[in-house]
N, CA, C, O and CB atoms as a CASP TS submission, in Angstrom:
PFRMAT TS
TARGET T0000
AUTHOR 0000-0000-0000
METHOD Language model
MODEL 1
PARENT N/A
ATOM      1  N   MET     1      17.198 -71.712 -66.574  1.00  0.00           N
ATOM      2  CA  MET     1      17.307 -70.425 -67.206  1.00  0.00           C
ATOM      3  C   MET     1      17.075 -69.354 -66.145  1.00  0.00           C
ATOM      4  O   MET     1      16.159 -69.463 -65.330  1.00  0.00           O
ATOM      5  CB  MET     1      16.304 -70.291 -68.381  1.00  0.00           C
ATOM      6  N   ARG     2      17.895 -68.341 -66.164  1.00  0.00           N
ATOM      7  CA  ARG     2      17.743 -67.236 -65.213  1.00  0.00           C
ATOM      8  C   ARG     2      17.561 -65.930 -65.962  1.00  0.00           C
ATOM      9  O   ARG     2      18.168 -65.705 -67.009  1.00  0.00           O
ATOM     10  CB  ARG     2      18.961 -67.148 -64.269  1.00  0.00           C
ATOM     11  N   ILE     3      16.724 -65.083 -65.412  1.00  0.00           N
ATOM     12  CA  ILE     3      16.481 -63.768 -65.982  1.00  0.00           C
ATOM     13  C   ILE     3      16.798 -62.750 -64.890  1.00  0.00           C
ATOM     14  O   ILE     3      16.302 -62.874 -63.770  1.00  0.00           O
ATOM     15  CB  ILE     3      14.996 -63.621 -66.510  1.00  0.00           C
ATOM     16  N   PRO     4      17.611 -61.752 -65.199  1.00  0.00           N
ATOM     17  CA  PRO     4      17.870 -60.714 -64.190  1.00  0.00           C
ATOM     18  C   PRO     4      16.559 -60.040 -63.770  1.00  0.00           C
ATOM     19  O   PRO     4      15.686 -59.791 -64.601  1.00  0.00           O
ATOM     20  CB  PRO     4      18.868 -59.655 -64.740  1.00  0.00           C
ATOM     21  N   ILE     5      16.433 -59.753 -62.495  1.00  0.00           N
ATOM     22  CA  ILE     5      15.173 -59.265 -61.937  1.00  0.00           C
ATOM     23  C   ILE     5      14.775 -57.887 -62.467  1.00  0.00           C
ATOM     24  O   ILE     5      13.593 -57.645 -62.707  1.00  0.00           O
ATOM     25  CB  ILE     5      15.271 -59.216 -60.436  1.00  0.00           C
ATOM     26  N   ALA     6      15.729 -56.986 -62.652  1.00  0.00           N
ATOM     27  CA  ALA     6      15.392 -55.618 -63.075  1.00  0.00           C
ATOM     28  C   ALA     6      14.695 -55.592 -64.440  1.00  0.00           C
ATOM     29  O   ALA     6      13.620 -55.004 -64.554  1.00  0.00           O
ATOM     30  CB  ALA     6      16.659 -54.759 -63.127  1.00  0.00           C
ATOM     31  N   PRO     7      15.269 -56.206 -65.475  1.00  0.00           N
ATOM     32  CA  PRO     7      14.558 -56.194 -66.768  1.00  0.00           C
ATOM     33  C   PRO     7      13.222 -56.936 -66.718  1.00  0.00           C
ATOM     34  O   PRO     7      12.258 -56.533 -67.368  1.00  0.00           O
ATOM     35  CB  PRO     7      15.435 -56.814 -67.846  1.00  0.00           C
ATOM     36  N   PHE     8      13.172 -58.012 -65.950  1.00  0.00           N
ATOM     37  CA  PHE     8      11.922 -58.774 -65.825  1.00  0.00           C
ATOM     38  C   PHE     8      10.846 -57.914 -65.174  1.00  0.00           C
ATOM     39  O   PHE     8       9.711 -57.877 -65.648  1.00  0.00           O
ATOM     40  CB  PHE     8      12.146 -60.067 -65.003  1.00  0.00           C
ATOM     41  N   SER     9      11.192 -57.227 -64.101  1.00  0.00           N
ATOM     42  CA  SER     9      10.235 -56.344 -63.426  1.00  0.00           C
ATOM     43  C   SER     9       9.775 -55.218 -64.343  1.00  0.00           C
ATOM     44  O   SER     9       8.599 -54.853 -64.351  1.00  0.00           O
ATOM     45  CB  SER     9      10.856 -55.759 -62.156  1.00  0.00           C
ATOM     46  N   ASP    10      10.709 -54.673 -65.113  1.00  0.00           N
ATOM     47  CA  ASP    10      10.362 -53.602 -66.055  1.00  0.00           C
ATOM     48  C   ASP    10       9.341 -54.085 -67.077  1.00  0.00           C
ATOM     49  O   ASP    10       8.369 -53.387 -67.366  1.00  0.00           O
ATOM     50  CB  ASP    10      11.619 -53.087 -66.772  1.00  0.00           C
ATOM     51  N   VAL    11       9.560 -55.277 -67.624  1.00  0.00           N
ATOM     52  CA  VAL    11       8.627 -55.820 -68.613  1.00  0.00           C
ATOM     53  C   VAL    11       7.264 -56.060 -67.986  1.00  0.00           C
ATOM     54  O   VAL    11       6.243 -55.760 -68.606  1.00  0.00           O
ATOM     55  CB  VAL    11       9.170 -57.126 -69.212  1.00  0.00           C
ATOM     56  N   LEU    12       7.224 -56.590 -66.776  1.00  0.00           N
ATOM     57  CA  LEU    12       5.938 -56.836 -66.115  1.00  0.00           C
ATOM     58  C   LEU    12       5.189 -55.524 -65.842  1.00  0.00           C
ATOM     59  O   LEU    12       3.960 -55.488 -65.899  1.00  0.00           O
ATOM     60  CB  LEU    12       6.156 -57.600 -64.797  1.00  0.00           C
ATOM     61  N   GLU    13       5.920 -54.461 -65.549  1.00  0.00           N
ATOM     62  CA  GLU    13       5.280 -53.164 -65.326  1.00  0.00           C
ATOM     63  C   GLU    13       4.747 -52.576 -66.628  1.00  0.00           C
ATOM     64  O   GLU    13       3.696 -51.936 -66.642  1.00  0.00           O
ATOM     65  CB  GLU    13       6.266 -52.190 -64.680  1.00  0.00           C
ATOM     66  N   GLN    14       5.471 -52.795 -67.716  1.00  0.00           N
ATOM     67  CA  GLN    14       5.092 -52.217 -69.010  1.00  0.00           C
ATOM     68  C   GLN    14       3.957 -52.989 -69.677  1.00  0.00           C
ATOM     69  O   GLN    14       3.227 -52.423 -70.491  1.00  0.00           O
ATOM     70  CB  GLN    14       6.297 -52.180 -69.938  1.00  0.00           C
ATOM     71  N   ARG    15       3.797 -54.259 -69.350  1.00  0.00           N
ATOM     72  CA  ARG    15       2.805 -55.106 -70.023  1.00  0.00           C
ATOM     73  C   ARG    15       1.879 -55.771 -68.999  1.00  0.00           C
ATOM     74  O   ARG    15       2.170 -56.858 -68.499  1.00  0.00           O
ATOM     75  CB  ARG    15       3.508 -56.182 -70.886  1.00  0.00           C
ATOM     76  N   PRO    16       0.779 -55.114 -68.700  1.00  0.00           N
ATOM     77  CA  PRO    16      -0.146 -55.652 -67.693  1.00  0.00           C
ATOM     78  C   PRO    16      -0.696 -57.039 -68.040  1.00  0.00           C
ATOM     79  O   PRO    16      -0.940 -57.849 -67.146  1.00  0.00           O
ATOM     80  CB  PRO    16      -1.298 -54.699 -67.510  1.00  0.00           C
ATOM     81  N   THR    17      -0.888 -57.310 -69.320  1.00  0.00           N
ATOM     82  CA  THR    17      -1.413 -58.616 -69.715  1.00  0.00           C
ATOM     83  C   THR    17      -0.405 -59.718 -69.404  1.00  0.00           C
ATOM     84  O   THR    17      -0.776 -60.792 -68.930  1.00  0.00           O
ATOM     85  CB  THR    17      -1.766 -58.626 -71.212  1.00  0.00           C
ATOM     86  N   LEU    18       0.862 -59.448 -69.670  1.00  0.00           N
ATOM     87  CA  LEU    18       1.911 -60.411 -69.347  1.00  0.00           C
ATOM     88  C   LEU    18       2.002 -60.617 -67.837  1.00  0.00           C
ATOM     89  O   LEU    18       2.176 -61.739 -67.363  1.00  0.00           O
ATOM     90  CB  LEU    18       3.266 -59.942 -69.905  1.00  0.00           C
ATOM     91  N   ARG    19       1.885 -59.530 -67.096  1.00  0.00           N
ATOM     92  CA  ARG    19       1.927 -59.619 -65.628  1.00  0.00           C
ATOM     93  C   ARG    19       0.796 -60.493 -65.114  1.00  0.00           C
ATOM     94  O   ARG    19       1.010 -61.351 -64.258  1.00  0.00           O
ATOM     95  CB  ARG    19       1.842 -58.216 -64.992  1.00  0.00           C
ATOM     96  N   LEU    20      -0.410 -60.278 -65.634  1.00  0.00           N
ATOM     97  CA  LEU    20      -1.560 -61.072 -65.208  1.00  0.00           C
ATOM     98  C   LEU    20      -1.363 -62.550 -65.550  1.00  0.00           C
ATOM     99  O   LEU    20      -1.658 -63.421 -64.732  1.00  0.00           O
ATOM    100  CB  LEU    20      -2.844 -60.544 -65.862  1.00  0.00           C
ATOM    101  N   SER    21      -0.873 -62.830 -66.740  1.00  0.00           N
ATOM    102  CA  SER    21      -0.618 -64.220 -67.141  1.00  0.00           C
ATOM    103  C   SER    21       0.435 -64.862 -66.246  1.00  0.00           C
ATOM    104  O   SER    21       0.292 -66.018 -65.846  1.00  0.00           O
ATOM    105  CB  SER    21      -0.167 -64.284 -68.610  1.00  0.00           C
ATOM    106  N   PHE    22       1.477 -64.125 -65.934  1.00  0.00           N
ATOM    107  CA  PHE    22       2.537 -64.657 -65.073  1.00  0.00           C
ATOM    108  C   PHE    22       1.998 -64.941 -63.672  1.00  0.00           C
ATOM    109  O   PHE    22       2.308 -65.977 -63.084  1.00  0.00           O
ATOM    110  CB  PHE    22       3.722 -63.670 -65.000  1.00  0.00           C
ATOM    111  N   LEU    23       1.198 -64.027 -63.142  1.00  0.00           N
ATOM    112  CA  LEU    23       0.637 -64.231 -61.807  1.00  0.00           C
ATOM    113  C   LEU    23      -0.321 -65.419 -61.776  1.00  0.00           C
ATOM    114  O   LEU    23      -0.372 -66.147 -60.785  1.00  0.00           O
ATOM    115  CB  LEU    23      -0.083 -62.969 -61.339  1.00  0.00           C
ATOM    116  N   ARG    24      -1.077 -65.620 -62.849  1.00  0.00           N
ATOM    117  CA  ARG    24      -1.959 -66.796 -62.918  1.00  0.00           C
ATOM    118  C   ARG    24      -1.142 -68.079 -62.950  1.00  0.00           C
ATOM    119  O   ARG    24      -1.496 -69.069 -62.311  1.00  0.00           O
ATOM    120  CB  ARG    24      -2.873 -66.722 -64.159  1.00  0.00           C
ATOM    121  N   PHE    25      -0.037 -68.051 -63.705  1.00  0.00           N
ATOM    122  CA  PHE    25       0.843 -69.221 -63.751  1.00  0.00           C
ATOM    123  C   PHE    25       1.391 -69.533 -62.363  1.00  0.00           C
ATOM    124  O   PHE    25       1.386 -70.687 -61.935  1.00  0.00           O
ATOM    125  CB  PHE    25       2.001 -68.990 -64.740  1.00  0.00           C
ATOM    126  N   VAL    26       1.859 -68.513 -61.666  1.00  0.00           N
ATOM    127  CA  VAL    26       2.416 -68.711 -60.324  1.00  0.00           C
ATOM    128  C   VAL    26       1.350 -69.258 -59.380  1.00  0.00           C
ATOM    129  O   VAL    26       1.631 -70.142 -58.572  1.00  0.00           O
ATOM    130  CB  VAL    26       2.991 -67.387 -59.772  1.00  0.00           C
ATOM    131  N   GLN    27       0.128 -68.737 -59.478  1.00  0.00           N
ATOM    132  CA  GLN    27      -0.954 -69.231 -58.631  1.00  0.00           C
ATOM    133  C   GLN    27      -1.231 -70.707 -58.910  1.00  0.00           C
ATOM    134  O   GLN    27      -1.396 -71.490 -57.975  1.00  0.00           O
ATOM    135  CB  GLN    27      -2.229 -68.401 -58.849  1.00  0.00           C
ATOM    136  N   CYS    28      -1.281 -71.089 -60.170  1.00  0.00           N
ATOM    137  CA  CYS    28      -1.517 -72.502 -60.525  1.00  0.00           C
ATOM    138  C   CYS    28      -0.379 -73.388 -60.025  1.00  0.00           C
ATOM    139  O   CYS    28      -0.619 -74.496 -59.546  1.00  0.00           O
ATOM    140  CB  CYS    28      -1.672 -72.659 -62.056  1.00  0.00           C
ATOM    141  N   LEU    29       0.832 -72.912 -60.133  1.00  0.00           N
ATOM    142  CA  LEU    29       1.982 -73.685 -59.656  1.00  0.00           C
ATOM    143  C   LEU    29       1.910 -73.898 -58.147  1.00  0.00           C
ATOM    144  O   LEU    29       2.187 -74.994 -57.660  1.00  0.00           O
ATOM    145  CB  LEU    29       3.295 -72.976 -60.026  1.00  0.00           C
ATOM    146  N   ILE    30       1.542 -72.863 -57.413  1.00  0.00           N
ATOM    147  CA  ILE    30       1.412 -72.974 -55.959  1.00  0.00           C
ATOM    148  C   ILE    30       0.291 -73.954 -55.590  1.00  0.00           C
ATOM    149  O   ILE    30       0.453 -74.772 -54.685  1.00  0.00           O
ATOM    150  CB  ILE    30       1.138 -71.585 -55.334  1.00  0.00           C
ATOM    151  N   ILE    31      -0.834 -73.868 -56.286  1.00  0.00           N
ATOM    152  CA  ILE    31      -1.946 -74.786 -56.007  1.00  0.00           C
ATOM    153  C   ILE    31      -1.531 -76.221 -56.294  1.00  0.00           C
ATOM    154  O   ILE    31      -1.793 -77.114 -55.488  1.00  0.00           O
ATOM    155  CB  ILE    31      -3.188 -74.414 -56.844  1.00  0.00           C
ATOM    156  N   GLN    32      -0.893 -76.452 -57.427  1.00  0.00           N
ATOM    157  CA  GLN    32      -0.463 -77.802 -57.786  1.00  0.00           C
ATOM    158  C   GLN    32       0.527 -78.348 -56.760  1.00  0.00           C
ATOM    159  O   GLN    32       0.433 -79.510 -56.362  1.00  0.00           O
ATOM    160  CB  GLN    32       0.168 -77.809 -59.186  1.00  0.00           C
ATOM    161  N   THR    33       1.466 -77.522 -56.334  1.00  0.00           N
ATOM    162  CA  THR    33       2.443 -77.943 -55.335  1.00  0.00           C
ATOM    163  C   THR    33       1.759 -78.272 -54.006  1.00  0.00           C
ATOM    164  O   THR    33       2.124 -79.234 -53.330  1.00  0.00           O
ATOM    165  CB  THR    33       3.502 -76.849 -55.131  1.00  0.00           C
ATOM    166  N   SER    34       0.775 -77.470 -53.645  1.00  0.00           N
ATOM    167  CA  SER    34       0.043 -77.712 -52.396  1.00  0.00           C
ATOM    168  C   SER    34      -0.722 -79.026 -52.440  1.00  0.00           C
ATOM    169  O   SER    34      -0.706 -79.784 -51.471  1.00  0.00           O
ATOM    170  CB  SER    34      -0.922 -76.563 -52.115  1.00  0.00           C
ATOM    171  N   TYR    35      -1.397 -79.306 -53.561  1.00  0.00           N
ATOM    172  CA  TYR    35      -2.119 -80.571 -53.683  1.00  0.00           C
ATOM    173  C   TYR    35      -1.171 -81.760 -53.685  1.00  0.00           C
ATOM    174  O   TYR    35      -1.495 -82.813 -53.136  1.00  0.00           O
ATOM    175  CB  TYR    35      -2.958 -80.578 -54.951  1.00  0.00           C
ATOM    176  N   THR    36      -0.011 -81.601 -54.295  1.00  0.00           N
ATOM    177  CA  THR    36       0.975 -82.681 -54.285  1.00  0.00           C
ATOM    178  C   THR    36       1.442 -82.957 -52.859  1.00  0.00           C
ATOM    179  O   THR    36       1.546 -84.113 -52.449  1.00  0.00           O
ATOM    180  CB  THR    36       2.178 -82.330 -55.185  1.00  0.00           C
ATOM    181  N   ALA    37       1.721 -81.896 -52.108  1.00  0.00           N
ATOM    182  CA  ALA    37       2.145 -82.065 -50.722  1.00  0.00           C
ATOM    183  C   ALA    37       1.046 -82.714 -49.893  1.00  0.00           C
ATOM    184  O   ALA    37       1.325 -83.580 -49.064  1.00  0.00           O
ATOM    185  CB  ALA    37       2.537 -80.717 -50.113  1.00  0.00           C
ATOM    186  N   LEU    38      -0.197 -82.305 -50.108  1.00  0.00           N
ATOM    187  CA  LEU    38      -1.320 -82.894 -49.377  1.00  0.00           C
ATOM    188  C   LEU    38      -1.462 -84.382 -49.701  1.00  0.00           C
ATOM    189  O   LEU    38      -1.642 -85.204 -48.802  1.00  0.00           O
ATOM    190  CB  LEU    38      -2.626 -82.151 -49.712  1.00  0.00           C
ATOM    191  N   ALA    39      -1.382 -84.716 -50.973  1.00  0.00           N
ATOM    192  CA  ALA    39      -1.498 -86.124 -51.370  1.00  0.00           C
ATOM    193  C   ALA    39      -0.364 -86.948 -50.773  1.00  0.00           C
ATOM    194  O   ALA    39      -0.584 -88.061 -50.294  1.00  0.00           O
ATOM    195  CB  ALA    39      -1.497 -86.256 -52.905  1.00  0.00           C
ATOM    196  N   ASN    40       0.839 -86.405 -50.801  1.00  0.00           N
ATOM    197  CA  ASN    40       1.979 -87.127 -50.234  1.00  0.00           C
ATOM    198  C   ASN    40       1.823 -87.332 -48.732  1.00  0.00           C
ATOM    199  O   ASN    40       2.262 -88.349 -48.195  1.00  0.00           O
ATOM    200  CB  ASN    40       3.276 -86.378 -50.521  1.00  0.00           C
ATOM    201  N   ALA    41       1.209 -86.382 -48.061  1.00  0.00           N
ATOM    202  CA  ALA    41       1.042 -86.488 -46.610  1.00  0.00           C
ATOM    203  C   ALA    41      -0.108 -87.413 -46.219  1.00  0.00           C
ATOM    204  O   ALA    41      -0.042 -88.079 -45.186  1.00  0.00           O
ATOM    205  CB  ALA    41       0.811 -85.112 -46.016  1.00  0.00           C
ATOM    206  N   ARG    42      -1.157 -87.459 -47.032  1.00  0.00           N
ATOM    207  CA  ARG    42      -2.360 -88.188 -46.642  1.00  0.00           C
ATOM    208  C   ARG    42      -2.477 -89.598 -47.180  1.00  0.00           C
ATOM    209  O   ARG    42      -3.032 -90.471 -46.513  1.00  0.00           O
ATOM    210  CB  ARG    42      -3.528 -87.435 -47.068  1.00  0.00           C
ATOM    211  N   LEU    43      -1.968 -89.832 -48.364  1.00  0.00           N
ATOM    212  CA  LEU    43      -2.174 -91.133 -48.989  1.00  0.00           C
ATOM    213  C   LEU    43      -0.991 -92.055 -48.757  1.00  0.00           C
ATOM    214  O   LEU    43       0.167 -91.636 -48.783  1.00  0.00           O
ATOM    215  CB  LEU    43      -2.419 -90.969 -50.477  1.00  0.00           C
ATOM    216  N   ARG    44      -1.306 -93.301 -48.534  1.00  0.00           N
ATOM    217  CA  ARG    44      -0.257 -94.297 -48.419  1.00  0.00           C
ATOM    218  C   ARG    44       0.240 -94.632 -49.814  1.00  0.00           C
ATOM    219  O   ARG    44      -0.494 -94.481 -50.791  1.00  0.00           O
ATOM    220  CB  ARG    44      -0.761 -95.569 -47.683  1.00  0.00           C
ATOM    221  N   LEU    45       1.442 -95.072 -49.909  1.00  0.00           N
ATOM    222  CA  LEU    45       2.051 -95.379 -51.193  1.00  0.00           C
ATOM    223  C   LEU    45       1.223 -96.395 -51.969  1.00  0.00           C
ATOM    224  O   LEU    45       1.085 -96.284 -53.187  1.00  0.00           O
ATOM    225  CB  LEU    45       3.465 -95.899 -50.994  1.00  0.00           C
ATOM    226  N   GLU    46       0.677 -97.378 -51.276  1.00  0.00           N
ATOM    227  CA  GLU    46      -0.089 -98.432 -51.938  1.00  0.00           C
ATOM    228  C   GLU    46      -1.379 -97.904 -52.561  1.00  0.00           C
ATOM    229  O   GLU    46      -1.856 -98.459 -53.550  1.00  0.00           O
ATOM    230  CB  GLU    46      -0.412 -99.536 -50.950  1.00  0.00           C
ATOM    231  N   SER    47      -1.946 -96.846 -52.000  1.00  0.00           N
ATOM    232  CA  SER    47      -3.223 -96.348 -52.485  1.00  0.00           C
ATOM    233  C   SER    47      -3.072 -95.287 -53.570  1.00  0.00           C
ATOM    234  O   SER    47      -4.072 -94.852 -54.141  1.00  0.00           O
ATOM    235  CB  SER    47      -4.016 -95.789 -51.341  1.00  0.00           C
ATOM    236  N   ARG    48      -1.871 -94.870 -53.861  1.00  0.00           N
ATOM    237  CA  ARG    48      -1.644 -93.887 -54.925  1.00  0.00           C
ATOM    238  C   ARG    48      -1.721 -94.552 -56.289  1.00  0.00           C
ATOM    239  O   ARG    48      -1.273 -95.687 -56.458  1.00  0.00           O
ATOM    240  CB  ARG    48      -0.279 -93.197 -54.749  1.00  0.00           C
ATOM    241  N   PRO    49      -2.287 -93.850 -57.261  1.00  0.00           N
ATOM    242  CA  PRO    49      -2.320 -94.421 -58.608  1.00  0.00           C
ATOM    243  C   PRO    49      -0.900 -94.499 -59.181  1.00  0.00           C
ATOM    244  O   PRO    49      -0.033 -93.715 -58.795  1.00  0.00           O
ATOM    245  CB  PRO    49      -3.235 -93.577 -59.538  1.00  0.00           C
ATOM    246  N   PRO    50      -0.662 -95.433 -60.091  1.00  0.00           N
ATOM    247  CA  PRO    50       0.669 -95.529 -60.690  1.00  0.00           C
ATOM    248  C   PRO    50       1.041 -94.251 -61.426  1.00  0.00           C
ATOM    249  O   PRO    50       0.169 -93.554 -61.946  1.00  0.00           O
ATOM    250  CB  PRO    50       0.737 -96.717 -61.645  1.00  0.00           C
ATOM    251  N   ALA    51       2.314 -93.948 -61.471  1.00  0.00           N
ATOM    252  CA  ALA    51       2.785 -92.757 -62.175  1.00  0.00           C
ATOM    253  C   ALA    51       2.385 -92.825 -63.638  1.00  0.00           C
ATOM    254  O   ALA    51       2.464 -93.879 -64.269  1.00  0.00           O
ATOM    255  CB  ALA    51       4.311 -92.608 -62.042  1.00  0.00           C
ATOM    256  N   GLY    52       1.957 -91.693 -64.167  1.00  0.00           N
ATOM    257  CA  GLY    52       1.562 -91.630 -65.559  1.00  0.00           C
ATOM    258  C   GLY    52       0.126 -92.022 -65.819  1.00  0.00           C
ATOM    259  O   GLY    52      -0.304 -92.073 -66.971  1.00  0.00           O
ATOM    260  N   SER    53      -0.625 -92.299 -64.764  1.00  0.00           N
ATOM    261  CA  SER    53      -2.038 -92.693 -64.956  1.00  0.00           C
ATOM    262  C   SER    53      -2.914 -91.477 -65.016  1.00  0.00           C
ATOM    263  O   SER    53      -4.129 -91.599 -65.173  1.00  0.00           O
ATOM    264  CB  SER    53      -2.517 -93.622 -63.831  1.00  0.00           C
TER
END
């Protein structure tokens, strides 16, 4: 799904609570991605827990 940037930016400016929630989501996504990259770099495949555990 794509949202044009201009209307999205307008909504974020008009609704500070939505902006804060969106920024928290982005921060959590970045942290999760960073931990995934770290785990992939440091752990051997054999030592990783099975998917879905």
